[in-house]
C-alpha atoms as one frame of an Amber mdcrd trajectory, in Angstrom:
protein
 118.187-201.254 -28.342 119.850-199.555 -25.367 121.054-201.087 -22.105 119.625
-199.745 -18.855 120.272-200.692 -15.238 117.914-200.029 -12.356 118.979-200.265
  -8.722 115.926-200.991  -6.577 112.788-203.031  -7.144 110.062-200.780  -5.774
 107.137-199.082  -7.509 109.209-196.705  -9.630 112.059-199.116 -10.368 109.855
-202.010 -11.436 107.406-199.828 -13.383 110.321-198.275 -15.249 111.916-201.688
 -15.830 108.779-203.132 -17.434 108.240-199.997 -19.503 111.771-200.156 -20.891
 111.434-203.879 -21.614 108.147-203.180 -23.384 109.975-200.711 -25.633 112.569
-203.302 -26.621 115.489-202.284 -24.414 117.932-204.494 -22.509 117.167-204.025
 -18.792 118.943-205.288 -15.680 117.259-204.843 -12.308 119.256-205.074  -9.078
 117.377-205.731  -5.831 118.572-206.570  -2.340 115.977-209.343  -1.792 114.648
-212.148  -3.951 110.906-212.813  -4.287 110.847-215.447  -1.534 112.659-213.174
   0.911 110.333-210.319   0.042 107.198-212.394   0.670 108.517-213.342   4.111
 109.549-209.811   5.090 107.912-207.013   7.074 105.368-204.861   5.224 106.896
-201.914   3.367 103.990-199.481   3.213 100.205-199.207   2.896 100.231-197.612
  -0.557  96.923-196.899  -2.310  96.862-196.563  -6.095  94.317-194.333  -7.779
  92.796-195.431 -11.063  95.209-193.419 -13.213  98.118-195.401 -11.771  96.224
-198.668 -12.117  95.662-197.827 -15.787  99.412-197.453 -16.243  99.891-200.922
 -14.745  97.110-202.375 -16.899  98.806-201.094 -20.044 101.933-203.007 -19.013
  99.942-206.170 -18.230 100.773-206.055 -14.516  97.275-205.954 -13.019  97.385
-209.510 -11.623  95.095-208.712  -8.671  92.411-206.812 -10.573  89.584-208.990
  -9.265  91.028-209.924  -5.863  91.913-206.553  -4.345  88.856-204.661  -2.993
  88.096-201.268  -4.482  88.447-198.109  -2.448  85.369-196.310  -3.708  85.677
-192.977  -1.938  86.806-191.196   1.207  85.141-190.737   4.582  86.929-187.988
   6.517  86.412-186.684  10.038  88.161-183.606  11.396  88.277-183.931  15.187
  89.166-181.752  18.151  92.030-182.859  20.448  89.561-184.858  22.505  88.308
-186.885  19.543  84.980-185.160  18.938  84.120-184.855  15.253  83.770-181.210
  14.208  83.326-181.832  10.472  82.564-184.978   8.508  82.914-185.290   4.718
  82.084-188.288   2.518  82.874-188.259  -1.203  83.002-190.934  -3.871  85.864
-191.443  -6.311  83.559-192.918  -8.983  85.713-193.778 -12.039  88.833-192.809
 -10.085  88.353-195.598  -7.516  91.563-197.428  -6.698  93.132-200.347  -4.869
  95.679-200.924  -2.129  97.903-203.981  -2.397 100.598-205.399  -0.141 103.874
-204.471  -1.815 105.403-207.742  -0.664 102.751-209.549  -2.705 103.074-207.230
  -5.661 106.803-206.781  -6.048 107.603-210.468  -5.546 105.228-211.379  -8.368
 106.489-208.535 -10.545 110.129-209.617 -10.146 109.225-213.121 -11.285 107.319
-211.660 -14.244 110.252-209.393 -15.102 112.518-212.387 -15.562 109.829-214.287
 -17.485 109.629-211.405 -19.980 113.358-211.400 -20.580 114.678-208.937 -18.027
 117.809-209.756 -16.046 117.268-209.841 -12.265 120.316-209.639 -10.012 119.827
-210.157  -6.278 122.419-208.208  -4.340 123.026-204.880  -2.663 125.047-202.703
  -5.032 127.930-200.862  -3.382 129.320-197.567  -4.653 132.337-199.410  -6.051
 130.117-201.885  -7.897 127.984-199.029  -9.169 130.955-197.783 -11.195 131.071
-201.029 -13.150 127.285-201.142 -13.577 127.219-197.579 -14.902 130.085-198.308
 -17.285 128.152-201.194 -18.846 124.845-199.379 -19.424 123.505-196.411 -21.365
 122.066-195.000 -18.131 121.677-196.343 -14.609 118.683-195.361 -12.487 118.846
-195.368  -8.691 115.439-196.277  -7.290 116.637-197.751  -4.017 114.999-195.138
  -1.784 117.620-195.690   0.913 121.168-196.928   1.399 124.688-195.724   0.680
 124.006-194.914  -2.973 121.561-192.182  -1.913 124.550-190.148  -0.729 125.175
-189.427  -4.403 122.127-187.168  -4.552 122.320-183.772  -2.894 119.360-182.461
  -0.922 117.613-179.717  -2.901 117.319-176.952  -0.329 114.959-174.870  -2.475
 112.491-177.704  -2.989 112.765-179.412   0.418 110.745-178.031   3.297 111.516
-180.439   6.148 114.643-180.927   8.236 113.201-183.464  10.682 110.438-186.096
  10.462 107.040-184.359  10.712 105.351-187.550  11.940 106.079-190.805  13.743
 104.543-193.577  11.644 102.964-196.915  12.552 101.159-199.299  10.195  99.198
-202.544  10.553  97.301-204.958   8.288  94.196-206.277  10.038  91.262-208.614
   9.469  88.122-208.578  11.554  84.354-209.030  11.237  83.719-205.276  11.446
  86.414-204.296   8.938  85.523-206.215   5.796  82.760-206.042   3.211  81.371
-203.316   0.987  79.949-201.010   3.702  82.038-201.294   6.879  81.362-197.672
   7.936  77.643-196.799   8.258  78.329-193.101   7.552  79.490-193.958   4.009
  77.322-195.560   1.344  80.454-197.013  -0.268  83.643-198.877   0.732  85.726
-195.989   2.046  89.245-194.889   2.555  88.744-193.817   6.174  90.610-190.656
   7.242  90.727-189.093  10.707  92.501-185.783  11.372  92.880-184.937  15.085
  93.817-181.318  15.668  97.295-180.967  17.158  97.604-184.726  17.705  98.002
-186.463  14.340  96.106-188.543  11.826  95.173-192.122  11.109  93.879-193.803
   7.990  92.310-197.151   7.131  92.218-198.505   3.581  90.590-201.539   1.958
  93.596-203.754   1.299  94.782-207.063  -0.164  97.671-209.275   0.927  98.895
-212.712  -0.126  98.776-213.892   3.496  95.063-213.305   4.114  93.316-211.912
   1.032  91.008-208.966   1.719  91.847-206.973   4.840  92.296-203.351   5.895
  95.430-201.349   6.506  95.779-198.844   9.330  98.375-196.077   9.218  98.919
-193.830  12.238 100.754-190.521  11.844 101.583-189.067  15.248 103.016-185.624
  15.815 106.446-186.284  17.389 106.302-186.033  21.158 102.512-185.627  21.138
  99.884-187.728  22.903  99.468-190.159  19.988 103.212-190.768  19.715 103.081
-194.010  21.683 103.932-196.803  19.242 107.704-196.533  19.691 107.993-198.993
  22.576 105.864-201.683  20.920 108.011-204.753  20.338 105.805-206.517  17.805
 102.546-206.350  15.893 100.446-207.578  18.808 101.678-204.775  21.041 101.098
-202.283  18.228  97.527-203.517  17.825  96.942-202.957  21.537  98.202-199.378
  21.192  96.031-198.856  18.102  92.961-199.865  20.088  93.870-197.306  22.766
  94.313-194.580  20.166  90.923-195.230  18.555  89.153-195.305  21.897  90.635
-191.926  22.805  90.624-190.058  19.499  87.916-191.695  17.376  85.579-193.457
  19.822  82.942-193.980  17.131  85.524-195.981  15.149  86.854-198.044  18.063
  84.384-200.922  17.593  85.940-201.699  14.209  88.979-203.159  15.942  86.947
-205.560  18.084  88.148-209.096  17.309  90.575-207.711  14.717  93.774-209.681
  14.155  97.012-209.162  12.261  96.970-210.768   8.827 100.390-212.292   9.583
 103.212-211.828  12.117 105.054-209.424   9.771 102.044-207.222   8.991 103.306
-204.193  10.890 105.752-201.351  10.470 106.904-198.349  12.485 109.454-195.576
  12.099 109.962-192.067  10.826 111.670-190.281   7.965 112.282-186.754   6.754
 110.495-185.885   3.488 113.208-184.739   1.113 113.568-183.616  -2.501 117.000
-184.419  -3.917 118.805-183.342  -7.043 118.532-186.097  -9.663 122.100-186.102
 -11.000 124.509-188.415  -9.223 128.141-188.219 -10.266 130.445-191.164  -9.576
 134.197-190.752  -8.859 134.878-191.690 -12.487 132.657-188.844 -13.678 129.934
-191.187 -14.918 126.372-190.034 -14.273 123.514-191.962 -12.678 119.929-190.723
 -12.219 117.921-190.760  -9.001 114.249-191.671  -9.452 111.199-192.346  -7.292
 111.604-191.981  -3.537 115.334-191.483  -3.990 114.650-187.932  -5.191 110.967
-187.300  -4.322 110.280-188.561  -0.808 107.016-187.245   0.657 105.155-187.994
   3.862 102.487-190.672   3.196  99.687-188.481   4.572  98.300-187.730   1.085
  98.658-191.278  -0.263 100.884-190.122  -3.104 104.135-192.094  -2.791 103.503
-194.999  -5.170 101.326-192.879  -7.457 104.077-190.269  -7.763 106.592-193.056
  -8.435 104.583-194.390 -11.375 103.923-190.914 -12.740 107.677-190.352 -12.728
 108.354-193.685 -14.432 105.878-192.835 -17.193 107.449-189.389 -17.621 110.901
-190.969 -17.976 109.712-193.551 -20.476 108.253-190.822 -22.667 111.393-188.687
 -22.390 113.658-191.622 -23.290 111.492-192.437 -26.307 111.576-188.838 -27.496
 115.377-188.791 -27.135 115.643-192.150 -28.962 117.893-193.302 -26.137 120.589
-190.785 -27.136 122.199-187.957 -25.211 121.112-189.213 -21.784 123.756-187.162
 -19.994 123.679-184.981 -16.874 121.934-182.135 -18.702 119.226-184.507 -19.943
 118.777-185.972 -16.454 118.359-182.547 -14.878 116.039-181.129 -17.528 113.896
-184.266 -17.560 113.495-184.177 -13.797 112.823-180.427 -13.797 109.999-180.920
 -16.291 108.461-183.622 -14.101 108.824-181.416 -11.032 107.155-178.422 -12.641
 104.298-180.366 -14.204 103.557-182.880 -11.457 105.856-183.558  -8.500 105.847
-179.992  -7.157 102.075-180.202  -6.700 102.327-183.636  -5.087 104.899-182.375
  -2.615 102.993-179.166  -1.880  99.735-181.043  -1.285 101.418-183.573   1.008
 102.914-180.734   3.032  99.570-178.892   3.208  97.911-181.912   4.819 100.539
-181.936   7.555  99.117-178.626   8.819  95.584-177.517   9.777  93.467-176.696
   6.705  93.744-173.078   5.530  90.816-170.772   4.831  90.507-171.799   1.190
  90.504-175.512   1.959  87.972-175.010   4.767  85.736-173.102   2.354  85.571
-176.208   0.162  85.448-178.733   2.998  82.594-176.881   4.679  80.622-176.978
   1.433  81.601-180.618   0.886  79.999-181.546   4.204  76.694-180.143   2.863
  76.909-180.961  -0.853  77.872-184.423  -2.066  78.859-183.106  -5.491  81.464
-180.828  -3.879  82.751-183.711  -1.752  83.079-185.931  -4.830  84.961-183.183
  -6.698  87.311-182.654  -3.755  88.166-186.363  -3.462  88.674-186.709  -7.221
  91.634-184.329  -7.051  93.668-186.850  -5.045  94.302-188.772  -8.259  96.183
-185.805  -9.765  97.199-183.313  -7.035  97.774-180.561  -9.581  93.953-180.391
  -9.810  93.801-178.917  -6.303  95.250-175.670  -7.623  94.525-172.810  -7.574
  91.597-173.200  -5.200  93.398-175.094  -2.418  95.206-171.902  -1.327  93.058
-169.134  -2.878  89.756-168.392  -1.129  88.144-166.679  -4.122  89.075-169.607
  -6.335  87.721-171.976  -3.660  84.363-170.191  -3.680  84.259-170.418  -7.469
  85.109-174.122  -7.272  82.183-174.707  -4.913  79.768-172.539  -6.870  80.480
-174.365 -10.142  79.903-177.802  -8.609  76.710-176.777  -6.865  75.424-175.047
 -10.014  76.263-178.031 -12.246  74.389-180.384  -9.892  71.274-178.165  -9.729
């Protein structure tokens, strides 16, 4: 049995903590808020988990909301001109890859309680750099999954793998309930419960997901991604969730008028069900070296921070946790030094995270010729639309056709032929 410490109780940190416990290790998790404080806090994100990630959680016995959280059964996407007119509409089902979106306040509070119940040690405090020295000295390896804070200064920005220097979007999120938002078929254009995507050329994007929160049960999340300084970048002056909801109604009326009715009579699920801000997507080097020379490892958003436009943040975090658990098992908990940290992260980057990052960045720009080849066919052929949406679960599956027009044509031809 080895001793591991994890700083940060988010998707990657908690997933890794339970996985290590499950393998018989001694695990201490440090978090800056206790479960009660977390439940009473502002929402953290609107993360959607595809079925592959849910399966990882099921294997660890963490699927406590399996029958409460509504399924996202597919995606309904409209590409719109700057005035809000739909130029292309695509609807595709996820089928066996359907997923769920769950309030992370709800989830992580319950998971922290479960972590202690299973024998993990939970410490509620913010860990300073000085304290980190002692933590690292007492454990085989310490993982930094905090995502933000002073400890992130330990991890150098990877200039070769990072594309952005400023935030590509201004973000605003809400959790809403309303008579036109709930149920199995809230959007008439989709014969399933959809993840609703709108891309407005040169303006930004907004997304609505079937969602679950402890404060209201079933609801829907809305995430707005405005190009900085553009006409949709208008949430910054909102002082609270009610003012943000008023702005959201304006945005839908202007840029998706056929969706605007969905917000009639909609209300926040609770006073803290809103979030706004911006960040710069950044890939960081995973090896952190303390003044003593001891090594800590950055994981999750600490080293792989992508824009949420592709819905990959929490999914990428769990994929990384699973990769680390396998690598630790193969090493038998030995030799977890700086070289191991770097090589383990590099393998994850090459096999998975590089595709996640590349796909997230692609969606921040207008679709290229190859993507439009597939999207145009997807608007006409449901089997192509289903195949396109299925790739979201594992972004590596978008390649090579996402940026190769010949490969895109072959992708379409195979799906159409197979369905004939």
